[in-house]
VEXMAR-13378 format. One line per 5 residues: number of its first residue (from 1); their letters; for each residue x, y negated, z negated of C-alpha. Coordinates in Angstrom, 3 decimals, m for minus. Each point is the difference from the previous one (the first is absolute). Layout:
REM VEXMAR-13378
NUM> a> X Y Z  ...
END
This chain:
REM VEXMAR-13378
1> xxxxx> 0.068 0.089 m0.129  0.818 m3.670 0.763  2.233 m1.630 m2.978  m1.923 m3.324 0.522  m3.428 1.717 0.073
6> xxxxx> 1.159 2.210 m3.002  0.860 m3.156 m2.197  m3.232 m1.564 1.168  m2.161 2.890 m0.958  2.053 0.237 m3.167
11> xxxxx> m0.872 m3.101 m1.076  m3.493 0.001 0.933  m0.650 3.052 m2.375  1.912 m1.662 m2.826  m2.122 m3.087 m0.178
16> xxxxx> m3.088 2.353 0.114  1.385 2.441 m2.705  1.114 m3.009 m2.303  m2.754 m2.321 0.690  2.336 m3.004 0.388
21> xxxxx> 1.878 m1.436 2.808  2.502 m1.603 m2.522  0.847 3.259 m2.033  0.187 2.116 3.199  2.650 m2.487 1.517
26> xxxxx> 1.740 0.104 m3.384  0.376 3.850 0.131  1.123 m0.319 3.745  2.347 m2.674 m0.577  m1.650 m2.561 2.067
31> xxxxx> m1.743 m3.438 m0.488  m3.567 m0.382 m0.439  m0.036 m2.221 3.090  1.542 2.264 2.218  m2.225 2.796 m1.106
36> xxxxx> m2.977 m2.131 0.605  1.007 m1.003 3.482  0.654 3.727 0.833  m3.540 0.861 m1.110  m1.308 m2.809 2.546
41> xxxxx> 2.069 1.111 2.668  m1.314 3.555 m0.463  m3.528 m1.310 m0.295  0.432 m1.794 3.476  1.341 3.316 1.586
46> xxxxx> m3.010 1.989 m1.300  m2.488 m2.836 0.682  m1.786 0.412 m3.086  0.388 m1.134 m3.551  1.373 2.528 m2.412
51> xxxxx> m0.504 m1.670 m3.340  m2.641 m2.342 m1.737  1.615 m2.628 m1.501  m0.717 m2.426 m2.947  1.904 m1.970 m2.622
56> xxxxx> m0.087 2.741 m2.625  m0.430 3.257 2.025  0.885 2.184 3.051  m1.921 2.636 1.382  m0.234 2.216 3.090
61> xxxxx> m2.505 m0.772 2.991  m1.405 3.013 1.482  2.516 m0.058 2.698  2.712 m0.542 m2.652  m1.135 3.289 m1.697
66> xxxxx> m0.041 2.009 3.161  3.452 m1.574 0.841  1.204 0.996 m3.461  m0.943 3.738 0.519  1.693 0.310 3.109
71> xxxxx> 3.076 m1.972 m1.204  0.320 2.509 m2.914  m0.149 3.086 2.472  2.498 m1.499 2.513  2.484 m0.744 m2.937
76> xxxxx> m0.194 3.541 m1.509  0.636 1.468 3.500  2.927 m2.455 0.490  1.302 1.093 m3.287  m0.416 3.620 0.456
81> xxxxx> 1.505 m0.012 3.576  3.174 m1.973 m1.460  0.161 2.435 m2.920  m0.098 2.910 2.517  2.672 m1.322 2.116
86> xxxxx> 2.133 m0.465 m3.076  m0.661 3.389 m1.122  1.186 1.323 3.017  3.157 m2.125 0.288  0.532 0.890 m3.822
91> xxxxx> 1.689 m3.349 m0.630  m1.345 m2.010 m3.034  m0.661 m3.540 1.471  m2.353 m2.892 m0.263  m1.974 m1.175 m2.922
96> xxxxx> m0.476 2.607 m3.012  m2.800 m1.442 m2.672  0.349 1.339 m3.333  m2.070 m0.543 m2.963  1.100 0.696 m3.556
101> xxxxx> m0.812 m1.088 m3.530  1.523 m3.292 m1.355  2.270 2.025 m2.467  1.847 1.726 3.014  1.275 m3.276 1.348
106> xxxxx> 2.041 m0.387 m3.235  2.377 2.376 1.500  m1.254 3.432 0.479  m0.372 m0.730 3.770  3.270 m2.092 0.591
111> xxxxx> 2.230 3.126 0.539  m2.296 2.051 2.249  m0.753 m3.251 2.145  3.784 m0.695 0.105  0.792 3.641 1.555
116> xxxxx> m3.117 m0.350 2.278  1.188 m3.470 1.606  3.540 1.398 0.022  m1.010 2.928 1.774  m2.318 m1.454 2.563
121> xxxxx> 0.832 m3.414 1.274  m2.838 m0.132 2.202  m2.650 m0.020 m2.961  m1.460 m2.890 m1.980  m1.713 0.411 m3.152
126> xxxxx> m2.983 m1.983 m1.204  m0.412 0.845 m3.778  m3.266 m0.993 m1.565  0.251 0.617 m4.089  m3.557 0.124 m1.759
131> xxxxx> m1.318 1.935 m2.920  m3.734 m0.779 1.748  m1.342 2.921 2.289  0.490 m0.550 3.557  m1.878 1.282 3.053
136> xxxxx> 3.217 1.132 1.927  m2.102 0.626 3.213  m1.056 m3.670 m0.044  3.214 m1.324 m0.849  1.928 2.193 2.846
141> xxxxx> 2.407 1.340 m2.937  2.028 2.990 1.087  0.766 0.987 m3.520  m1.201 m0.671 m3.486  1.606 1.094 m3.560
146> xxxxx> m2.800 0.842 m2.435  m0.366 1.103 m3.547  m2.495 2.942 m0.330  m2.183 1.951 2.436  m1.745 m1.249 2.628
151> xxxxx> m4.056 0.482 1.303  0.392 m1.392 3.295  m0.522 2.706 2.778  1.604 m2.333 2.617  3.448 0.038 m1.920
156> xxxxx> 2.702 2.693 m0.765  1.742 m0.061 m3.405  3.378 1.350 m0.458  1.257 0.570 m3.433  3.344 m1.625 m0.369
161> xxxxx> 0.703 m0.015 m3.868  m1.159 0.369 m3.464  1.381 m2.406 m2.114  m0.633 m0.663 m4.117  m1.053 m2.851 m1.943
166> xxxxx> 2.233 m1.414 m2.832  m1.504 m1.584 m3.072  1.790 m2.923 m0.509  0.688 m3.262 m1.872  2.243 m2.957 m0.045
171> xxxxx> 3.230 0.778 m1.721  m0.450 m3.059 m2.498  m3.541 0.986 m0.749  m0.730 1.577 m3.673  m0.926 3.182 1.676
176> xxxxx> 3.400 0.396 1.490  1.477 0.023 m3.622  m2.552 2.366 m1.718  m1.843 2.360 2.180  0.073 3.011 m2.209
181> xxxxx> m3.615 0.247 m0.216  m2.052 0.063 3.053  m3.180 m1.455 m1.762  2.002 m3.279 m0.425  m0.766 m0.704 3.472
186> xxxxx> m3.500 m0.939 m1.003  1.404 m3.074 m1.957  1.476 m1.539 3.228  m1.700 m1.298 3.189  m0.332 2.616 2.777
191> xxxxx> 0.431 m0.910 3.699  m1.362 1.812 2.814  m0.616 0.497 3.513  m3.793 m0.054 0.645  0.186 3.500 1.742
196> xxxxx> 1.909 1.926 m2.482  m1.113 2.343 m2.883  1.490 m0.357 m3.367  0.489 3.500 m1.343  3.323 1.647 m1.160
201> xxxxx> 0.767 3.539 m0.618  2.306 1.809 m2.076  0.280 4.107 m0.635  m2.084 1.334 m2.861  m1.590 m3.203 m0.752
206> xxxxx> m3.261 m1.812 0.907  0.104 m2.795 2.957  0.380 m3.060 m1.150  m1.759 m2.902 1.541  1.578 m3.671 0.037
211> xxxxx> m1.987 m2.560 m1.472  m2.081 m1.974 2.689  1.854 m2.627 1.836  0.314 m3.587 m1.316  1.134 m1.079 3.486
216> xxxxx> m1.083 1.936 3.309  1.882 m0.716 3.260  m0.916 0.990 3.542  3.558 m0.471 1.065  2.682 2.588 m1.394
221> xxxxx> 3.202 m2.585 0.581  m2.136 m2.408 m2.230  m0.284 2.684 m2.751  3.675 0.440 0.104  0.814 m3.477 m0.015
226> xxxxx> m2.436 m0.461 m3.309  1.727 2.872 m1.844  3.206 m1.808 1.076  m1.137 m3.214 m1.559  m0.508 1.689 m3.289
231> xxxxx> m4.112 0.073 0.144  m0.363 3.457 m0.908  0.489 3.545 0.898  m1.099 1.844 3.277  0.413 3.144 2.005
236> xxxxx> 2.170 m0.947 2.922  1.114 2.106 3.220  3.302 1.444 m1.137  1.690 m0.493 3.543  m0.878 m3.648 m0.122
241> xxxxx> 1.162 m1.046 m3.250  3.047 2.506 m0.118  2.480 m2.505 0.363  m1.566 m2.210 m3.156  0.268 2.939 m2.167
246> xxxxx> 3.578 0.739 1.000  0.984 m3.579 m0.746  m1.924 0.008 m3.193  m2.320 m2.600 1.053  m2.669 2.328 m0.920
251> xxxxx> m0.243 2.975 m2.223  m2.091 3.039 0.807  m1.962 1.021 m3.081  m0.943 3.495 m1.242  1.731 1.890 2.709
256> xxxxx> m1.526 3.238 m1.996  m3.415 m0.676 1.290  m0.857 0.595 3.622  m1.638 m2.764 2.468  m1.729 0.954 2.931
261> xxxxx> 1.714 0.076 3.298  m1.225 m2.005 3.264  0.497 1.463 3.352  1.146 m1.868 3.020  m1.417 0.695 3.396
266> xxxxx> 0.792 m1.100 3.368  m2.983 m0.576 2.067  m0.492 m0.301 3.563  m2.930 m0.227 2.387  m1.252 3.365 1.454
271> xxxxx> 1.161 0.426 3.147  1.109 2.934 2.575  3.408 m1.088 m0.454  2.530 m2.118 m2.175  2.039 m2.788 1.888
276> xxxxx> 3.505 0.266 m0.001  0.369 m3.310 m2.391  m2.450 1.418 m2.434  1.673 3.415 m0.075  3.530 m1.943 m0.609
281> xxxxx> m1.666 m1.880 m3.179  m1.147 3.237 m1.122  2.925 2.089 0.134  2.068 m2.760 m1.700  m2.554 m0.507 m2.672
286> xxxxx> m0.270 3.765 m0.968  3.909 0.022 m0.499  0.329 m3.380 m2.008  m2.829 1.032 m2.074  1.291 3.211 m0.920
291> xxxxx> 3.357 m1.710 m0.994  m2.103 m2.208 m2.197  m2.038 3.210 m1.677  3.572 1.410 m0.617  1.253 m3.105 m1.658
296> xxxxx> m3.163 m0.426 m2.218  0.305 3.788 m1.189  3.637 m0.820 m0.808  m1.050 m3.080 m1.974  m2.797 1.850 m1.902
END
């Protein structure tokens, strides 16, 4: 497909799905005026208005909806063709769109992405960090790293690693000086990610449930930062705080109590084949996360 046409169709679809010319322009690295002008040109070529415009809203006309549905099919076909050709050549190239939790951007992905760009100079990476659910098909993502199982039949999840949580507190916090009795935790502020359970387990003992969190956060990096700032204790992903524990910025509490583990999955859209660029990233992630898992076991 003609590159200029592909860009024009991509721009149109992005406007529809963001419901905003300015937001679409920002995502595409364009100015709002340039996007507006291209839409006017597109409407002139089609001979019909594609949008109903008002100062506060933007909606599709009947013609716009028909055009939108056709654009999505054309772009999907173009992408599938591109990936099939790339699969045949076996050379990872083009743009690879990766979605991952915010915490993974703090260092867990540095080494695998470094290996990837060194091995494949024709490959460019777009990394999106978010702790919120992402529609991979809508976003056009090639691969996403997710915590926990998935229920979407349009996606394929491959287990990469299973890592533990570490119960941690700032090294200057009172709990760091006296953590002999687990019940003492209830005298201090518990900080927790919104989606975590709070149970600890120990052989020959009943499960222990941490007191309800005083602070709930929907972002793990913020939980880590609050603990580092001395606000309280929390269960933190061990690979993400390994260095802070090693450097004695954080202290791990009650190691004899087991925490729940979390499973990391590599998720891809359900297709007949995996593009060379996606396969290359998968291979590197498997090896790197295996190394992280080994380091975690040695540390524990």
